C-alpha positions in Angstrom: 32.7 2.4 -9.7 32.5 5.6 -7.6 30.7 9.2 -8.5 28.1 9.5 -11.3 29.8 6.2 -12.7 27.7 4.2 -10.1 24.8 5.6 -11.6 22.7 3.5 -14.0 20.6 5.1 -17.1 16.9 6.1 -16.7 14.8 3.7 -18.9 12.1 5.6 -20.3 8.6 4.5 -21.5 8.1 3.5 -24.8 5.5 6.3 -26.6 3.5 3.3 -27.4 3.3 2.6 -23.6 3.1 6.0 -22.1 -0.1 6.3 -24.6 -1.4 3.2 -23.7 -1.3 4.3 -19.9 -3.3 7.5 -20.7 -5.9 5.8 -22.6 -6.4 3.3 -20.0 -6.6 5.8 -17.6 -9.2 7.5 -19.8 -11.2 4.3 -19.5 -10.7 3.8 -16.2 -12.1 7.1 -15.3 -14.8 7.5 -17.8 -13.9 9.6 -20.3 -14.2 6.8 -22.7 -17.4 5.1 -22.3 -18.5 1.9 -23.3 -19.0 1.6 -26.8 -17.0 4.5 -27.8 -14.8 4.7 -30.6 -10.9 5.6 -30.1 -9.9 7.0 -33.4 -6.4 6.3 -33.9 -6.0 9.5 -36.1 -7.4 11.6 -33.6 -5.3 10.4 -30.5 -2.0 10.7 -32.7 -3.1 14.8 -33.5 -4.1 15.2 -30.2 -0.8 13.9 -28.6 1.3 15.4 -31.5 2.8 11.8 -32.3 3.1 9.3 -35.5 0.3 6.9 -36.0 2.5 3.9 -35.4 3.0 4.1 -31.3 -0.8 4.6 -31.0 -1.7 1.7 -33.1 0.4 -0.5 -31.2 -0.9 1.2 -27.6 -4.6 0.4 -29.3 -3.3 -3.0 -30.0 -2.1 -3.6 -25.9 -5.5 -2.5 -24.8 -7.7 -5.0 -27.3 -5.0 -7.6 -26.0 -5.9 -6.1 -22.0 -9.5 -6.9 -23.2 -10.5 -2.9 -22.6 -10.7 -2.6 -26.1 -12.3 -4.4 -29.2 -11.4 -4.2 -32.9 -14.1 -4.9 -35.0 -13.0 -5.0 -39.0 -13.6 -2.1 -41.1 -15.1 0.2 -38.6 -12.1 0.5 -36.0 -11.2 -0.1 -32.0 -14.2 0.5 -29.9 -14.1 0.4 -25.7 -15.6 -3.0 -24.6 -19.3 -2.3 -23.5 -19.5 -4.6 -20.8 -23.0 -6.5 -19.8 -23.7 -7.6 -15.9 -22.4 -11.1 -16.7 -18.9 -9.5 -18.3 -18.6 -8.2 -14.5 -19.7 -11.4 -13.3 -16.9 -13.1 -15.2 -14.6 -10.6 -13.9 -15.5 -10.7 -10.4 -15.4 -14.4 -10.6 -12.2 -14.8 -12.1 -11.0 -12.1 -9.2 -12.1 -14.9 -6.8 -10.4 -17.9 -7.9 -7.2 -16.0 -8.3 -7.3 -14.3 -4.5 -8.5 -17.8 -3.2 -5.3 -19.3 -4.6 -3.4 -16.5 -3.3 -4.7 -16.9 0.0 -4.2 -20.5 0.1 -0.3 -20.2 -0.5 -0.4 -17.7 2.7 -2.3 -19.2 5.1 -0.1 -22.1 4.7 2.6 -20.2 6.0 4.1 -19.7 9.5 2.0 -17.6 11.9 5.0 -14.9 11.6 4.8 -14.6 7.6 0.8 -14.5 7.8 1.5 -11.7 10.4 3.8 -10.1 7.9 1.5 -9.6 5.2 -1.7 -9.2 7.7 0.1 -5.7 8.8 0.9 -4.9 5.6 -2.8 -4.9 4.2 -3.9 -3.2 7.6 -1.9 -0.4 6.6 -4.0 -0.2 3.1 -7.0 0.1 5.5 -6.3 3.2 6.6 -6.1 4.6 3.4 -9.3 3.2 2.6 -10.8 4.5 5.6 -9.5 8.3 4.6 -11.3 7.8 0.9 -14.3 6.6 2.5 -14.6 9.6 4.9 -14.1 11.6 2.4 -16.9 10.2 -0.1 -14.3 9.6 -2.3 -15.8 7.0 -4.5 -13.1 6.7 -7.3 -10.3 7.1 -5.0 -11.7 4.5 -2.5 -12.1 2.1 -5.4 -8.3 2.1 -6.5 -7.2 1.9 -2.9 -9.5 -1.3 -3.0 -7.7 -2.6 -5.9 -4.6 -1.7 -4.6 -5.7 -4.1 -1.4 -6.8 -7.0 -3.0 -3.8 -6.6 -5.5 -1.2 -6.7 -2.3 -3.0 -9.4 -1.3 -2.3 -11.5 -4.5 0.7 -10.4 -5.0 1.9 -11.8 -1.0 1.5 -15.3 -3.0 4.8 -14.5 -4.6 3.5 -15.4 -7.9 4.5 -13.1 -10.7 2.0 -14.7 -13.5 -0.6 -14.8 -11.0 -0.1 -11.2 -10.4 0.1 -10.2 -13.8 -3.0 -12.1 -14.6 -4.4 -10.6 -11.7 -3.4 -6.5 -12.8 -5.5 -6.9 -15.8 -8.7 -8.1 -13.8 -7.7 -5.2 -11.8 -8.4 -2.7 -14.2 -11.5 -4.2 -15.6 -12.6 -4.3 -12.1 -12.1 -0.4 -11.6 -14.2 -0.1 -15.3 -16.8 -2.2 -13.6 -17.2 0.1 -10.7 -17.2 3.1 -12.6 -19.9 2.0 -15.0 -22.0 -0.7 -12.4 -22.8 0.9 -8.7 -23.8 -2.3 -7.8 -20.4 -4.0 -8.0 -19.3 -2.3 -5.0 -20.1 -3.5 -1.1 -22.5 -0.8 0.6 -20.8 1.6 2.4 -21.5 -0.1 5.7 -19.3 -3.4 4.7 -16.4 -1.5 2.8 -14.2 -1.7 5.8 -15.7 -4.8 7.5 -15.3 -6.8 5.1 -11.4 -6.2 4.4 -10.8 -6.5 7.7 -12.6 -9.9 7.9 -10.2 -11.2 5.2 -7.2 -9.3 7.0 -8.1 -11.3 10.2 -9.1 -14.8 8.5 -5.3 -14.7 6.5 -3.4 -13.9 9.9 -5.6 -16.7 11.5 -4.6 -19.3 8.8 -8.8 -20.0 8.4 -9.0 -20.8 4.4 -12.2 -22.2 4.7 -13.5 -18.9 6.4 -11.9 -16.7 4.0 -12.7 -18.5 1.3 -16.2 -17.8 2.1 -15.7 -14.1 2.4 -14.3 -13.9 -0.4 -17.0 -15.5 -2.3 -19.4 -13.2 -0.7 -17.3 -9.7 -1.0 -16.5 -10.9 -4.7 -20.3 -11.4 -5.8 -22.0 -9.0 -7.9 -25.4 -8.0 -7.2 -27.4 -11.6 -7.8 -25.5 -12.4 -10.9 -22.9 -14.7 -9.3 -21.6 -17.3 -12.0 -21.3 -20.2 -9.2 -22.5 -20.8 -5.5 -21.5 -22.4 -2.4 -24.5 -24.1 -1.3 -24.7 -27.9 -0.5 -27.5 -28.6 -2.7 -27.3 -30.8 -5.3 -23.7 -31.5 -6.0 -22.5 -30.0 -2.8 -20.0 -27.1 -2.0 -17.1 -26.8 -3.9 -13.8 -24.7 -3.8 -13.9 -24.1 -7.8 -13.6 -27.7 -8.5 -12.4 -29.0 -5.1 -14.9 -30.7 -2.3 -15.1 -28.3 0.5 -16.5 -29.5 3.7 -18.5 -27.3 5.7 -17.2 -25.8 8.5 -18.8 -22.4 8.7 -20.9 -21.9 11.6 
């Protein structure tokens, strides 16, 4: 085919997806606070659409865990507790460790490619940090971790992580203690990149655990007391100096 015949039609997003994207962004940015009701009729009026796609959009966000439906009352923004935040971070650790294991098992040349791509994302994090742009820093941070998971090449792992990343952004907005201290942000991520490059999964697992622990609310530990140290159910040798 030649000329315009070689072009494909531009696929537009369904209205419900666009509405869900706007509502999700509003929740992340804090326009909707935990516990706020999201009124279907009001959203439809504001966006000048029928209530059908709004209802579908709300259903999507309920499935994602961002909203909760209460019978005979309506739909509300989920009110996160410290334990909820800890669960989000623990789930992130489990997925990131699984992705990292796949990456660290690859040849050096492939690990270098992944590490170089993540290094480039650190430049954007550094710029946001220099400007004290914490909302943007949170987004760049989550982009870094999402890219790490994506490098493993497992699409379902990525799909699961993307939902967690959205929840993590909400946690960063409403729980300041969920973010590392300013002086640890870049060093922590540089350690992750270097340990991926080195193929050092034992150190990387401990780094991710420390990086993704929420202010004393961690749901599991990695000390060698009692049952010993475990990597999410598998024995882990104590090789950390």
